[in-house]
C-alpha positions as CSV (number, residue, x, y, z in Angstrom):
1,X,8.7,15.9,-59.4
2,X,5.7,18.1,-59.5
3,X,2.5,18.7,-61.4
4,X,0.1,21.4,-62.4
5,X,-3.6,20.8,-62.2
6,X,-6.0,23.2,-64.0
7,X,-9.6,23.1,-62.8
8,X,-11.9,24.0,-65.7
9,X,-15.3,24.7,-64.0
10,X,-17.5,24.2,-67.1
11,X,-20.0,21.4,-67.8
12,X,-22.8,21.0,-70.3
13,X,-25.2,19.7,-67.7
14,X,-25.1,18.6,-64.0
15,X,-24.6,14.9,-63.4
16,X,-26.8,13.5,-60.7
17,X,-24.0,12.2,-58.5
18,X,-21.5,15.0,-58.9
19,X,-20.4,17.3,-56.1
20,X,-17.4,18.9,-57.8
21,X,-17.3,22.6,-58.4
22,X,-18.6,23.6,-61.9
23,X,-21.1,25.7,-63.8
24,X,-23.4,24.9,-66.7
25,X,-24.0,28.6,-67.4
26,X,-20.5,29.8,-68.2
27,X,-20.7,31.1,-71.8
28,X,-21.0,34.8,-70.7
29,X,-17.7,34.7,-68.8
30,X,-15.7,31.8,-70.4
31,X,-13.1,34.1,-71.9
32,X,-12.6,35.9,-68.6
33,X,-12.3,32.6,-66.8
34,X,-9.6,31.3,-69.2
35,X,-7.7,34.6,-68.9
36,X,-8.0,34.5,-65.1
37,X,-6.6,30.9,-64.9
38,X,-3.8,32.0,-67.2
39,X,-3.0,35.0,-65.0
40,X,-3.0,32.8,-61.9
41,X,-0.4,30.5,-63.5
42,X,1.8,33.5,-64.2
43,X,1.4,34.8,-60.6
44,X,2.0,31.5,-58.8
45,X,3.6,28.8,-60.9
46,X,7.2,30.0,-61.0
47,X,7.5,30.6,-57.3
48,X,5.5,27.5,-56.2
49,X,7.5,25.2,-58.4
50,X,10.9,26.8,-58.3
51,X,12.6,24.0,-56.5
52,X,10.8,21.1,-58.3
53,X,11.0,19.8,-61.9
54,X,7.5,20.0,-63.5
55,X,6.7,16.6,-64.9
56,X,2.9,16.5,-65.5
57,X,0.1,18.8,-66.6
58,X,-3.5,17.8,-65.9
59,X,-6.7,19.5,-67.3
60,X,-9.6,18.4,-65.0
61,X,-12.9,19.7,-64.0
62,X,-15.7,20.1,-64.7
63,X,-15.3,19.2,-68.4
64,X,-12.1,20.5,-69.9
65,X,-12.9,18.9,-73.2
66,X,-15.4,21.7,-73.7
67,X,-12.5,24.1,-74.1
68,X,-11.8,25.4,-77.6
69,X,-8.4,24.4,-79.0
70,X,-7.3,28.0,-78.8
71,X,-8.3,28.2,-75.1
72,X,-6.2,25.1,-74.3
73,X,-3.3,26.5,-76.3
74,X,-3.5,29.8,-74.4
75,X,-3.2,27.9,-71.1
76,X,-0.4,25.6,-72.3
77,X,1.5,28.5,-73.8
78,X,1.2,30.4,-70.5
79,X,2.6,27.4,-68.6
80,X,5.5,27.2,-71.1
81,X,6.2,30.9,-70.8
82,X,6.2,30.7,-67.0
83,X,8.0,27.5,-66.0
84,X,10.5,25.0,-67.5
85,X,8.5,22.2,-69.2
86,X,11.5,20.3,-70.6
87,X,10.8,17.4,-68.1
88,X,7.0,17.3,-68.8
89,X,6.2,13.9,-70.3
90,X,2.5,13.6,-69.4
91,X,-0.3,16.0,-70.4
92,X,-3.7,14.7,-69.5
93,X,-7.1,16.0,-70.7
94,X,-10.3,14.8,-69.1
95,X,-12.8,14.3,-71.9
96,X,-16.4,13.2,-72.2
97,X,-17.3,10.8,-75.0
98,X,-19.6,13.4,-76.6
99,X,-16.7,15.8,-77.0
100,X,-14.4,13.3,-78.7
101,X,-14.4,13.8,-82.5
102,X,-11.8,13.8,-85.2
103,X,-11.1,17.6,-85.3
104,X,-10.7,17.8,-81.6
105,X,-8.5,14.7,-81.4
106,X,-6.2,16.1,-84.2
107,X,-5.9,19.5,-82.4
108,X,-5.4,18.0,-79.0
109,X,-2.5,15.9,-80.3
110,X,-1.0,18.9,-82.0
111,X,-1.1,20.8,-78.7
112,X,1.0,18.1,-77.1
113,X,-1.8,16.4,-75.1
114,X,-0.7,12.8,-74.9
115,X,-3.1,11.2,-72.4
116,X,-6.9,11.2,-72.4
117,X,-9.1,10.4,-69.4
118,X,-12.5,9.4,-70.8
119,X,-15.5,9.6,-68.5
120,X,-17.5,6.6,-69.7
121,X,-18.9,5.7,-66.3
122,X,-21.3,3.0,-67.7
123,X,-22.0,1.2,-70.9
124,X,-25.7,1.0,-70.0
125,X,-28.0,3.6,-71.5
126,X,-30.4,3.6,-68.6
127,X,-27.5,4.4,-66.2
128,X,-26.3,7.3,-68.3
129,X,-29.9,8.6,-68.4
130,X,-30.5,8.7,-64.6
131,X,-26.9,10.0,-64.1
132,X,-27.8,12.9,-66.5
133,X,-24.7,12.3,-68.5
134,X,-24.4,14.2,-71.7
135,X,-23.4,11.2,-73.8
136,X,-25.1,8.0,-74.9
137,X,-24.0,4.4,-74.6
138,X,-23.1,4.1,-78.3
139,X,-20.7,7.0,-77.9
140,X,-18.8,5.2,-75.1
141,X,-17.4,2.6,-77.6
142,X,-17.1,4.9,-80.6
143,X,-15.2,7.6,-78.7
144,X,-12.6,5.2,-77.4
145,X,-12.1,3.6,-80.8
146,X,-11.8,7.0,-82.5
147,X,-9.2,8.2,-80.0
148,X,-7.2,5.0,-80.6
149,X,-7.4,5.5,-84.4
150,X,-6.0,9.0,-84.0
151,X,-2.9,7.7,-82.1
152,X,-3.9,8.1,-78.5
153,X,-2.4,5.0,-76.9
154,X,-2.2,6.4,-73.4
155,X,-5.9,6.2,-72.4
156,X,-7.7,5.8,-69.2
157,X,-11.4,5.2,-68.8
158,X,-13.6,5.8,-65.8
159,X,-16.2,3.3,-64.7
160,X,-18.6,3.3,-61.7
161,X,-19.7,0.1,-59.9
162,X,-22.3,-0.4,-57.2
163,X,-25.0,1.2,-59.5
164,X,-28.7,0.6,-59.0
165,X,-29.7,-2.7,-60.5
166,X,-26.3,-3.4,-62.0
167,X,-25.8,-7.2,-62.0
168,X,-22.5,-8.8,-61.5
169,X,-22.5,-10.1,-65.0
170,X,-23.2,-6.7,-66.4
171,X,-20.3,-5.3,-64.4
172,X,-18.0,-8.0,-65.7
173,X,-19.1,-7.2,-69.2
174,X,-18.2,-3.5,-68.7
175,X,-14.7,-4.5,-67.5
176,X,-14.3,-7.0,-70.4
177,X,-15.2,-4.4,-73.0
178,X,-12.3,-2.2,-71.8
179,X,-9.9,-5.2,-71.7
180,X,-10.9,-6.1,-75.3
181,X,-10.4,-2.5,-76.4
182,X,-6.8,-2.6,-75.0
183,X,-7.3,0.2,-72.6
184,X,-4.1,0.4,-70.6
185,X,-5.5,2.2,-67.5
186,X,-8.8,1.9,-65.8
187,X,-10.2,3.9,-62.9
188,X,-13.2,2.3,-61.2
189,X,-15.1,4.0,-58.4
190,X,-17.9,2.8,-56.2
191,X,-21.0,5.0,-56.4
192,X,-21.1,7.3,-53.4
193,X,-24.0,9.4,-52.4
194,X,-22.8,12.9,-51.6
195,X,-25.0,15.5,-49.8
196,X,-26.0,18.5,-51.9
197,X,-26.4,16.3,-55.0
198,X,-29.5,15.2,-56.9
199,X,-28.6,11.6,-56.2
200,X,-28.8,12.3,-52.4
201,X,-32.4,13.5,-52.7
202,X,-33.3,10.6,-55.1
203,X,-32.0,8.1,-52.5
204,X,-33.5,9.9,-49.6
205,X,-37.0,9.9,-51.3
206,X,-36.5,6.2,-52.3
207,X,-36.6,6.9,-56.0
208,X,-33.3,5.2,-56.4
209,X,-32.1,2.2,-54.4
210,X,-28.3,2.0,-54.0
211,X,-26.9,-1.6,-53.6
212,X,-25.8,-2.7,-50.2
213,X,-22.2,-2.9,-49.0
214,X,-22.0,-6.6,-49.7
215,X,-22.9,-6.1,-53.4
216,X,-20.4,-3.2,-53.7
217,X,-17.7,-5.3,-52.1
218,X,-18.5,-8.3,-54.4
219,X,-18.3,-6.1,-57.5
220,X,-15.0,-4.6,-56.2
221,X,-13.6,-8.2,-55.9
222,X,-14.8,-9.1,-59.4
223,X,-13.1,-6.0,-60.7
224,X,-9.8,-6.8,-59.0
225,X,-9.8,-10.5,-60.0
226,X,-10.7,-9.7,-63.6
227,X,-8.1,-7.0,-64.1
228,X,-5.2,-8.7,-62.3
229,X,-5.9,-11.8,-64.4
230,X,-5.3,-9.7,-67.5
231,X,-2.1,-8.1,-66.4
232,X,-3.3,-4.9,-64.7
233,X,-1.7,-3.8,-61.5
234,X,-3.8,-2.2,-58.8
235,X,-1.4,0.6,-57.8
236,X,-4.1,2.6,-56.0
237,X,-7.4,1.3,-54.6
238,X,-9.4,2.7,-57.6
239,X,-6.7,2.7,-60.3
240,X,-5.4,-0.2,-62.4
241,X,-2.8,0.0,-65.1
242,X,-0.8,-2.1,-67.5
243,X,3.0,-1.8,-67.1
244,X,4.2,1.7,-67.8
245,X,0.7,3.3,-67.9
246,X,0.1,4.4,-64.3
247,X,-1.1,8.1,-64.0
248,X,2.1,10.0,-63.2
249,X,0.1,13.1,-62.2
250,X,-2.2,11.4,-59.8
251,X,0.7,9.4,-58.4
252,X,2.2,12.7,-57.3
253,X,-0.8,13.2,-55.0
254,X,-0.4,9.7,-53.4
255,X,3.3,9.8,-53.1
256,X,3.6,13.1,-51.2
257,X,4.9,15.2,-54.2
258,X,4.3,18.9,-54.7
259,X,1.5,20.0,-56.9
260,X,0.0,23.3,-57.9
261,X,-3.7,23.7,-58.6
262,X,-5.1,26.7,-60.5
263,X,-8.7,27.7,-61.2
264,X,-11.6,28.1,-58.9
265,X,-11.7,25.4,-56.1
266,X,-8.4,24.0,-57.1
267,X,-6.1,22.6,-54.3
268,X,-2.3,22.9,-54.0
269,X,0.3,21.2,-51.7
270,X,3.9,22.0,-51.0
271,X,4.6,19.3,-48.2
272,X,4.2,22.0,-45.5
273,X,0.9,23.6,-46.4
274,X,-2.3,22.9,-48.2
275,X,-3.9,25.7,-50.3
276,X,-7.3,25.9,-51.9
277,X,-8.9,28.5,-54.2
278,X,-12.3,30.1,-53.6
279,X,-15.1,27.9,-55.1
280,X,-17.0,30.8,-56.7
281,X,-16.4,31.6,-60.4
282,X,-17.5,35.2,-60.3
283,X,-15.5,36.0,-57.2
284,X,-12.5,34.1,-58.5
285,X,-12.4,36.2,-61.7
286,X,-12.9,39.4,-59.9
287,X,-10.1,38.7,-57.3
288,X,-7.7,37.7,-60.1
289,X,-8.5,40.9,-62.0
290,X,-7.9,43.1,-59.0
291,X,-4.7,41.2,-58.0
292,X,-6.2,40.1,-54.7
293,X,-5.6,36.7,-53.1
294,X,-7.9,33.8,-54.2
295,X,-6.4,31.3,-51.7
296,X,-6.9,30.0,-48.2
297,X,-4.2,28.0,-46.7
298,X,-3.5,25.6,-43.8
299,X,-0.1,25.0,-42.2
300,X,0.1,21.2,-41.6
301,X,1.1,20.2,-38.1
302,X,3.3,17.1,-37.7
303,X,0.1,15.2,-36.7
304,X,-1.6,16.4,-39.9
305,X,1.3,15.2,-42.1
306,X,1.5,11.9,-40.2
307,X,-2.3,11.3,-40.8
308,X,-2.1,12.3,-44.5
309,X,0.8,10.0,-45.2
310,X,-1.3,7.2,-43.7
311,X,-4.5,8.2,-45.6
312,X,-2.8,8.4,-49.0
313,X,-0.1,5.8,-48.6
314,X,-2.4,3.0,-47.5
315,X,-4.4,3.4,-50.7
316,X,-1.4,2.6,-52.9
317,X,0.8,-0.4,-53.8
318,X,3.8,1.5,-52.2
319,X,2.1,1.5,-48.8
320,X,3.3,3.6,-45.9
321,X,7.0,3.7,-45.0
322,X,7.3,3.4,-41.3
323,X,10.7,5.1,-41.1
324,X,9.3,8.1,-43.0
325,X,6.3,8.1,-40.8
326,X,8.4,8.0,-37.6
327,X,10.5,10.9,-38.9
328,X,7.4,13.1,-39.1
329,X,6.0,12.2,-35.7
330,X,7.2,9.4,-33.3
331,X,5.3,6.2,-33.7
332,X,3.5,5.2,-30.5
333,X,3.1,1.9,-28.8
334,X,-0.7,2.3,-29.4
335,X,-0.1,2.7,-33.1
336,X,2.0,-0.5,-33.2
337,X,-0.7,-2.3,-31.3
338,X,-3.4,-1.2,-33.8
339,X,-1.2,-2.3,-36.7
340,X,-0.7,-5.7,-35.1
341,X,-4.5,-6.1,-34.6
342,X,-5.1,-5.3,-38.3
343,X,-2.4,-7.8,-39.3
344,X,-4.2,-10.5,-37.2
345,X,-7.5,-9.6,-38.9
346,X,-5.8,-10.0,-42.3
347,X,-6.4,-6.3,-43.2
348,X,-2.7,-5.2,-43.2
349,X,0.5,-6.7,-44.3
350,X,3.9,-5.7,-43.0
351,X,6.8,-6.0,-45.5
352,X,10.3,-4.8,-44.6
353,X,9.7,-1.3,-43.3
354,X,6.3,-0.6,-44.8
355,X,2.6,-1.5,-44.2
356,X,0.1,-2.3,-46.9
357,X,-3.6,-3.1,-47.1
358,X,-4.6,-6.6,-48.1
359,X,-7.4,-7.1,-50.7
360,X,-9.8,-7.5,-47.7
361,X,-8.3,-4.4,-46.1
362,X,-8.8,-2.3,-49.2
363,X,-12.6,-2.6,-48.7
364,X,-12.2,-0.9,-45.3
365,X,-9.4,1.6,-46.3
366,X,-11.0,4.7,-44.7
367,X,-11.9,2.9,-41.5
368,X,-8.4,1.4,-41.1
369,X,-6.7,4.7,-41.9
370,X,-8.8,6.7,-39.5
371,X,-8.1,4.1,-36.8
372,X,-4.4,4.8,-37.2
373,X,-4.7,8.6,-37.1
374,X,-3.2,10.5,-34.2
375,X,-4.5,13.6,-32.5
376,X,-8.1,13.1,-33.7
């Protein structure tokens, strides 16, 4: 299995917390960008995916719902003309609530898009305001309902917890709204303060106070308890789905599958190397135009692959298979000792030939994974 990720680096405005690659001043070169991404697909896709069945296509960003239907069609047609799409059963479009309207929904469906990822983030107007989101609270509910009315049953909604002044009851209400709407997949992320973002400077200057770790952990527990009680499975630390609705595309990342990323800043992986495109829109377009490489690459050492399998696997319900891990790089006595310590502290479970994080361990996933890394 494999997937194609298309990074669309366009946004209406800059969200306070976001450190992804995008531009808000893209109109003068939007056509060139779409043509360049299309050309990159023709250059790379067939060779990169020649030994793997393409199963998923994912439009991310940025804000891919800003694309005109004819722009989306051009990119999808280019994929169809380049690789076999007969096995593709999931085409996802990330969409902001303010871009969701009847004409768009009709055309997205006609193009074959069958999964929408809606960036709600919060149902509180004051949160959306300081986040500098382009939509209003009322649009959160109306956009979801409109998508459902137009036959989009495979929906996922993003929420953020650990927000300033967000009470536990308000957080529960957010989750309950999605449950009542029948949303089959929910992605919930803890607010993180990344450098080079407006939020970083707001926190640094004490204009915004981020909740402490205990509050964030409590809200994570509330999320897990509420969703599992309503039939959702936590198949990755931040992702919950009803049966049959996990993200097939994102699961490729976590299960060590091959994926191709096109567009500025997009990453790719072929199990041996990681690749990443230049994160500069103007340079990306110029390099594509002149048939020059846009990529940097890193050959993964056995130690790198060992560590990445731990980092990604521990985040999932599938855990880390120790036999597979040992085939990449021999497991040491020290590693086994560390695992045993985490078992005693109730952070890791050992089941058959795999290790998994407990609910308590999931709160410390990065720390536990890094403790088990080798060669660092």
